[in-house]
C-alpha positions as CSV (number, residue, x, y, z in Angstrom):
1,X,-29.2,-54.1,-48.1
2,X,-29.3,-50.5,-46.9
3,X,-26.2,-48.5,-46.1
4,X,-27.2,-48.3,-42.4
5,X,-27.5,-52.1,-42.2
6,X,-24.2,-52.5,-44.0
7,X,-22.5,-50.2,-41.6
8,X,-24.0,-52.0,-38.6
9,X,-22.8,-55.4,-39.8
10,X,-19.3,-54.1,-40.7
11,X,-19.0,-52.2,-37.4
12,X,-19.8,-55.3,-35.4
13,X,-17.3,-57.4,-37.3
14,X,-14.6,-54.7,-36.9
15,X,-15.2,-54.5,-33.2
16,X,-14.9,-58.3,-32.9
17,X,-11.6,-58.2,-34.9
18,X,-10.1,-55.4,-32.7
19,X,-11.1,-57.2,-29.5
20,X,-9.5,-60.5,-30.7
21,X,-6.3,-58.8,-31.7
22,X,-6.0,-56.7,-28.5
23,X,-6.7,-59.8,-26.3
24,X,-4.1,-61.9,-28.1
25,X,-1.6,-59.1,-28.1
26,X,-2.0,-58.5,-24.4
27,X,-1.7,-62.2,-23.7
28,X,1.7,-62.3,-25.3
29,X,2.8,-60.9,-21.9
30,X,1.4,-64.1,-20.3
31,X,2.9,-66.4,-22.9
32,X,2.6,-67.5,-26.5
33,X,0.3,-70.5,-25.6
34,X,-2.2,-68.2,-23.9
35,X,-2.0,-65.7,-26.9
36,X,-2.6,-68.3,-29.6
37,X,-5.2,-70.1,-27.5
38,X,-7.2,-66.9,-27.2
39,X,-6.7,-66.2,-30.9
40,X,-8.0,-69.7,-31.8
41,X,-11.0,-69.1,-29.5
42,X,-11.6,-65.7,-31.1
43,X,-11.5,-67.3,-34.6
44,X,-13.9,-70.1,-33.5
45,X,-16.5,-67.4,-32.7
46,X,-15.6,-64.9,-35.5
47,X,-15.6,-67.2,-38.5
48,X,-19.2,-68.5,-37.9
49,X,-20.4,-64.9,-37.2
50,X,-18.8,-63.8,-40.5
51,X,-20.6,-66.6,-42.3
52,X,-23.9,-65.7,-40.7
53,X,-23.4,-62.0,-41.6
54,X,-22.6,-62.9,-45.2
55,X,-25.7,-65.1,-45.5
56,X,-28.2,-62.9,-43.7
57,X,-27.1,-59.3,-44.4
58,X,-28.1,-59.4,-48.1
59,X,-31.6,-60.5,-47.1
60,X,-32.3,-57.3,-45.0
61,X,-35.3,-55.6,-46.5
62,X,-36.4,-58.7,-48.4
63,X,-39.8,-60.2,-47.7
64,X,-40.0,-61.5,-44.1
65,X,-40.4,-65.2,-45.1
66,X,-37.2,-65.2,-47.1
67,X,-35.4,-63.3,-44.4
68,X,-36.5,-65.6,-41.5
69,X,-35.8,-68.7,-43.5
70,X,-32.3,-67.5,-44.3
71,X,-31.7,-66.4,-40.7
72,X,-32.8,-69.8,-39.4
73,X,-30.6,-71.8,-41.8
74,X,-27.7,-69.4,-41.1
75,X,-28.0,-69.8,-37.4
76,X,-28.0,-73.6,-37.6
77,X,-24.9,-73.4,-39.8
78,X,-23.3,-71.0,-37.4
79,X,-23.9,-73.3,-34.4
80,X,-22.7,-76.4,-36.4
81,X,-19.5,-74.6,-37.6
82,X,-18.7,-73.3,-34.1
83,X,-18.9,-76.9,-32.8
84,X,-16.8,-78.2,-35.6
85,X,-14.1,-75.5,-35.2
86,X,-14.0,-76.1,-31.4
87,X,-13.5,-79.8,-32.0
88,X,-10.8,-79.2,-34.6
89,X,-8.9,-76.9,-32.3
90,X,-9.1,-79.2,-29.3
91,X,-8.0,-82.2,-31.4
92,X,-5.2,-80.7,-33.4
93,X,-3.8,-77.7,-31.4
94,X,-1.3,-78.9,-28.7
95,X,-0.5,-77.4,-26.3
96,X,-3.7,-75.4,-25.7
97,X,-4.8,-73.3,-22.8
98,X,-8.6,-74.0,-22.6
99,X,-9.3,-71.2,-20.3
100,X,-7.8,-68.6,-22.7
101,X,-9.5,-70.3,-25.6
102,X,-12.9,-69.8,-24.1
103,X,-11.9,-66.3,-22.9
104,X,-11.1,-65.3,-26.5
105,X,-14.3,-67.0,-27.7
106,X,-16.4,-65.2,-25.1
107,X,-14.8,-61.8,-25.7
108,X,-15.5,-62.0,-29.4
109,X,-19.1,-63.1,-28.9
110,X,-19.9,-60.4,-26.3
111,X,-18.1,-57.7,-28.2
112,X,-20.2,-58.4,-31.2
113,X,-23.3,-57.9,-29.1
114,X,-21.9,-54.8,-27.6
115,X,-21.3,-53.3,-31.0
116,X,-25.0,-53.6,-31.7
117,X,-25.9,-51.4,-28.7
118,X,-24.2,-48.3,-30.0
119,X,-25.7,-46.2,-32.8
120,X,-23.4,-45.5,-35.7
121,X,-22.3,-41.9,-36.2
122,X,-23.1,-41.0,-39.8
């Protein structure tokens, strides 16, 4: 993996982490249930994204068949893990504020996409 690709992946994950922490910290003003609900939502999006990055990033620059195969498998695993984590949170975390859960999840997903729009300064 090239240094530029590594920086891009780590920048996206850093942005997602910062957004999750800022949202949860700000929601402490609303209440602890809102804060931990958004944090669980953030983790539900972040953990599968991290797994995807760990599987796909080393394949950057490899032959296209290997890269595409790895990306397809990693995407299926990411979707499966996201569903599994959502189910686990909704089953075992009580009380839960579903709106804040999905707000945290959405914020992390969209911030990861937003991080890809900006070019790294190096």
